[in-house]
C-alpha positions in Angstrom: -14.2 13.8 -12.9 -16.8 12.1 -12.0 -16.7 9.5 -8.8 -20.6 9.4 -8.0 -21.2 5.5 -8.1 -25.0 4.3 -9.9 -25.6 1.8 -6.8 -29.2 1.0 -8.6 -27.7 -0.1 -11.5 -24.9 -2.2 -10.2 -26.9 -4.2 -8.1 -29.9 -4.6 -10.4 -27.1 -5.7 -13.2 -25.8 -8.1 -10.3 -28.8 -9.3 -9.0 -30.9 -9.5 -12.9 -27.9 -11.9 -14.1 -27.4 -13.9 -11.0 -31.1 -14.2 -10.1 -31.6 -18.1 -9.2 -28.0 -17.7 -7.5 -29.5 -14.5 -5.5 -32.0 -16.6 -4.4 -30.1 -19.6 -3.5 -27.7 -17.4 -1.3 -30.2 -15.6 0.7 -33.6 -17.5 0.2 -32.7 -21.2 -0.5 -36.4 -22.4 0.6 -37.9 -20.7 -2.2 -35.9 -22.7 -4.3 -37.7 -25.8 -3.4 -41.3 -24.5 -5.0 -39.6 -22.2 -7.4 -39.8 -23.4 -11.2 -35.8 -22.3 -12.2 -36.8 -22.3 -16.2 -40.0 -20.4 -15.6 -38.4 -16.8 -14.8 -39.2 -13.9 -16.6 -38.3 -9.8 -15.9 -40.9 -7.5 -16.2 -40.6 -4.3 -17.4 -40.0 -1.8 -14.8 -42.9 -0.6 -13.1 -43.2 3.2 -12.2 -45.1 4.1 -8.8 -46.4 7.6 -8.0 -46.8 8.9 -4.8 -49.5 10.8 -4.6 -48.8 12.4 -1.3 -45.5 13.5 -2.2 -45.8 14.0 -5.7 -42.8 12.1 -6.3 -42.1 9.0 -8.6 -40.6 6.0 -7.9 -39.1 2.8 -10.5 -39.6 -0.3 -9.0 -35.6 -2.1 -8.9 -36.4 -5.7 -10.2 -39.6 -7.7 -10.6 -39.5 -11.2 -12.0 -42.5 -13.4 -12.7 -41.9 -17.1 -11.4 -43.9 -20.2 -11.7 -44.5 -22.6 -8.8 -42.9 -26.0 -9.1 -45.3 -28.5 -10.5 -48.3 -25.9 -11.1 -49.6 -23.5 -13.8 -49.9 -20.7 -11.4 -47.3 -17.7 -11.0 -46.5 -15.8 -8.6 -44.1 -12.5 -8.5 -40.9 -11.6 -6.9 -40.1 -7.8 -6.6 -36.6 -7.2 -5.1 -35.6 -3.7 -4.2 -31.5 -2.9 -3.8 -31.8 0.4 -1.6 -28.7 2.2 -0.7 -29.3 5.0 1.6 -31.7 4.6 4.9 -34.9 6.2 4.2 -37.8 7.3 6.4 -41.0 5.8 5.2 -39.4 3.2 4.0 -41.4 0.3 4.9 -45.0 2.1 3.5 -43.5 2.5 -0.1 -42.6 -1.1 0.0 -46.2 -1.9 0.8 -47.2 0.4 -2.2 -45.2 -1.4 -4.2 -46.6 -4.6 -3.3 -50.2 -3.2 -3.4 -50.0 -1.9 -7.0 -48.4 -5.1 -8.1 -50.5 -7.1 -6.7 -53.6 -5.2 -8.0 -52.0 -4.9 -11.4 -50.9 -8.6 -12.2 -53.8 -10.0 -9.8 -50.4 -12.3 -8.4 -49.0 -13.1 -5.1 -45.9 -11.2 -4.9 -42.9 -12.0 -3.0 -41.3 -9.1 -1.7 -37.3 -8.5 -0.6 -36.0 -5.7 -0.2 -31.3 -5.7 0.2 -30.1 -2.8 1.6 -26.3 -1.8 1.0 -25.9 1.0 2.8 -23.0 1.1 5.5 -24.8 3.4 8.5 -26.7 2.8 10.5 -26.1 -0.6 11.4 -29.4 -1.1 13.6 -31.7 -4.0 12.6 -33.7 -2.7 9.2 -37.5 -2.3 9.8 -39.2 -5.3 7.9 -42.8 -4.7 7.8 -45.5 -2.1 7.6 -48.6 -1.9 10.0 -51.8 -0.1 10.2 -53.7 -1.0 14.0 -56.0 0.1 15.6 -56.5 -0.4 19.5 -59.6 -3.4 19.1 -58.5 -3.9 15.0 -55.6 -5.0 13.9 -56.2 -3.8 10.0 -52.5 -4.8 8.4 -49.8 -6.3 8.7 -47.3 -6.2 5.8 -44.4 -7.5 5.8 -41.3 -8.4 3.5 -37.7 -9.8 3.5 -34.4 -7.9 4.2 -31.4 -8.7 3.2 -29.3 -6.1 5.3 -25.5 -6.0 4.2 -23.8 -4.1 7.0 -25.1 -6.6 9.6 -23.4 -9.9 7.3 -20.0 -10.9 8.1 -18.0 -11.2 5.3 -15.8 -14.6 6.9 -19.5 -16.6 6.8 -19.5 -16.2 2.9 -15.6 -17.3 1.4 -16.9 -20.8 1.3 -20.4 -20.4 -0.2 -19.4 -21.3 -4.0 -21.4 -18.4 -5.4 -21.2 -15.3 -7.5 -23.1 -13.4 -5.8 -21.4 -13.9 -2.3 -18.3 -13.3 -4.3 -19.5 -10.0 -5.2 -21.6 -8.7 -2.0 -19.0 -10.2 0.3 -17.3 -6.7 -1.0 -20.3 -5.0 0.6 -20.4 -6.8 4.2 -19.6 -5.7 7.4 -16.0 -5.2 7.0 -13.1 -3.6 9.2 -11.3 -1.0 8.0 -8.1 -3.2 8.5 -9.1 -6.4 6.7 -10.5 -4.4 3.3 -7.3 -5.9 1.7 -8.0 -9.3 3.0 -11.8 -9.0 1.6 -11.0 -7.7 -1.7 -8.5 -10.7 -2.2 -10.8 -13.5 -0.7 -13.9 -12.3 -2.9 -11.5 -12.6 -6.3 -9.9 -16.0 -4.9 -14.1 -17.0 -4.6 -14.7 -15.4 -7.8 -11.6 -17.1 -9.7 -12.9 -20.6 -8.1 -16.3 -20.4 -10.1 -14.9 -20.3 -13.5 -17.7 -18.0 -14.8 -17.2 -16.8 -18.5 -15.6 -13.7 -19.2 -18.4 -11.0 -19.2 -19.8 -13.1 -15.7 -16.2 -13.1 -14.4 -15.6 -9.2 -15.0 -19.4 -8.3 -14.3 -18.3 -9.2 -10.8 -14.6 -8.3 -10.2 -15.9 -4.8 -11.5 -18.3 -4.9 -8.5 -16.0 -6.0 -6.3 -13.4 -3.1 -7.4 -16.2 -0.6 -6.9 -16.9 -0.8 -3.4 -12.6 -1.8 -2.6 -11.1 0.7 -4.3 -7.9 0.1 -2.2 -5.5 2.7 -0.9 -1.5 2.8 -1.7 -0.7 0.3 1.7 -3.9 -1.7 1.0 -2.6 -2.9 -2.3 0.4 -3.8 -0.7 -1.6 -5.9 1.9 -3.8 -7.4 -1.0 -0.6 -8.8 -2.9 0.3 -9.9 0.3 -2.9 -11.7 0.6 -2.5 -12.9 -3.1 0.3 -15.0 -2.4 -0.5 -17.1 0.0 -3.4 -18.7 -2.2 -2.3 -21.7 -3.8 -0.8 -21.3 -7.2 -4.1 -21.6 -9.8 -5.9 -19.0 -7.3 -3.2 -17.0 -7.5 -2.4 -16.7 -11.3 -6.4 -16.4 -11.8 -6.3 -13.1 -9.6 -3.4 -11.7 -11.0 -5.1 -11.7 -14.3 -8.0 -10.4 -13.2 -6.1 -7.1 -11.4 -4.0 -7.3 -14.5 -6.6 -7.0 -16.6 -8.1 -3.9 -14.3 -5.0 -2.0 -14.6 -4.8 -2.4 -18.2 -8.3 -1.5 -18.6 -8.0 1.6 -16.9 -4.7 2.4 -18.9 -6.8 1.6 -22.3 -9.6 4.2 -21.0 -7.3 7.4 -20.3 -6.0 6.9 -23.8 -9.5 6.8 -25.3 -10.1 9.7 -23.4 -7.2 11.5 -24.3 -5.8 11.7 -21.1 -1.7 11.2 -21.9 -0.8 12.9 -18.9 -3.1 10.8 -17.0 -1.7 7.4 -18.8 1.5 8.9 -17.4 0.5 9.6 -13.9 -0.8 5.9 -14.1 2.3 4.3 -15.5 4.1 6.1 -12.6 2.0 4.7 -9.9 2.1 1.1 -11.1 6.0 1.5 -11.5 6.3 2.8 -8.0 3.6 0.1 -6.8 5.9 -2.6 -7.9 8.8 -1.7 -6.6 7.1 -0.9 -3.1 5.8 -4.5 -3.2 9.4 -6.1 -4.4 10.7 -4.3 -1.5 8.5 -5.4 0.8 9.1 -8.9 0.1 12.7 -9.1 -1.1 13.8 -6.3 1.4 16.3 -3.0 -0.1 16.9 -3.7 -4.1 19.8 -1.6 -6.2 19.1 1.7 -7.4 20.0 0.0 -10.5 17.1 -2.0 -10.2 14.7 0.0 -9.5 16.3 2.6 -12.3 15.5 -0.2 -14.6 11.6 -1.2 -13.3 11.2 2.6 -13.4 11.6 2.1 -17.6 9.5 -0.8 -17.4 6.1 -0.6 -20.1 2.4 -1.8 -18.8 3.1 -5.1 -20.7 6.3 -6.1 -18.5 4.4 -4.4 -15.5 2.1 -6.8 -15.5 4.4 -9.6 -15.9 6.3 -8.1 -12.9 3.1 -8.3 -11.4 2.8 -12.1 -11.5 6.4 -13.1 -11.6 7.1 -11.0 -8.1 5.2 -13.9 -6.2 8.1 -16.7 -7.6 11.1 -14.2 -6.1 12.9 -14.9 -3.1 16.2 -13.4 -4.1 17.7 -9.9 -5.6 19.4 -12.4 -7.9 15.9 -13.7 -9.1 14.7 -10.1 -9.7 17.9 -9.8 -11.8 17.9 -13.4 -14.0 14.2 -11.8 -15.0 14.7 -8.1 -15.6 17.6 -9.5 -17.8 15.4 -12.4 -19.6 13.2 -9.0 -20.6 16.3 -7.5 -22.2 17.2 -10.9 -24.1 
C-alpha cells in the first residue's frame, strides 16, 4: 500500500479553504488593511529555474484588495515540507516573476512543515558588496516545528485545530494533541465537509499506535460531555470510512483484520477503565459488528462497573 503523504495537496487544500482564518491566526495585522470580500485565487503559476533546468509551481497566489481603496496586491503562500538549500533564492524568483507579470505588490509567506531541522529558517535573500547593498528581499515565515501547540489550544480558529498536529510535539504528547485538535474542532461547529477536511488532516499527521489510542481515549474522557460526544462522532466516522474503503477495494481480509483490531481496542479500553472483565463478556465483545463497536466506543465513557457493561450488552441483545 502506498503511504506517501501528499503534503503539498493537504496544505494547499487546508489554506485555500481557510485562507482568511490562516491570515487571522498568523498575520492579524494584514486583516487591518485587507478587503475580506475581495479575494480571488489565481491560476497556478509555473516557473522554470534556468540555472537548474527544473520547473516549479507556486502553491497559492491570491489577488486581494486594499481596504477602502481600488488598488490590489498579491499574497503568495508557499507550503514547504522539506528543508532545501537556496530556497530563499527561489522565493525571490517567485516574487520577481509575480511582480513582473501582474505589476502588483507581492506579500510573500512560507509555511515550513518539516520536522527537521528545528533551527530558525532563513527568511530573506540578499545580494550585497562591500560598498553596496543591491538587494534585501524579506518574506514571512511560519515554521511549525518551532511553535508550541499549547499556545493554540484555545484559539477559536479551524487552522489552529489542524496545524497543531504539525507543531512541536513531544512523543509522549501525541495522543493528547490529537484529542485537543479534535476538541477544538468540535467547538467550532463547522459544516460537515470542512469538519472532514480538518479531521482528516489531523488523522494523517497524528496516526496513533495502539498504546497511544488508549491514551487518546483517556484524554477524551476528561472533556465535557458535548465535546466527548463530538470527538467520538469524528473518530467513529474514521473507523467506518476506513472499513468502507476496504470494502470498495475488495479487501475482505483487510476488513476482518480491521474489525478484529477495533474489537481488541475496545476490550483494552474497557479493561483500562474497569479492570479485568469476565471471559464471557470479552467473548461477546469479540462478536460485535461495526455498528455496535461504534456504539461501544461511545458508551464506555459512561461505564463505571462491570455491571454497566453487562447491562449494555444485554440491551443490545434485547
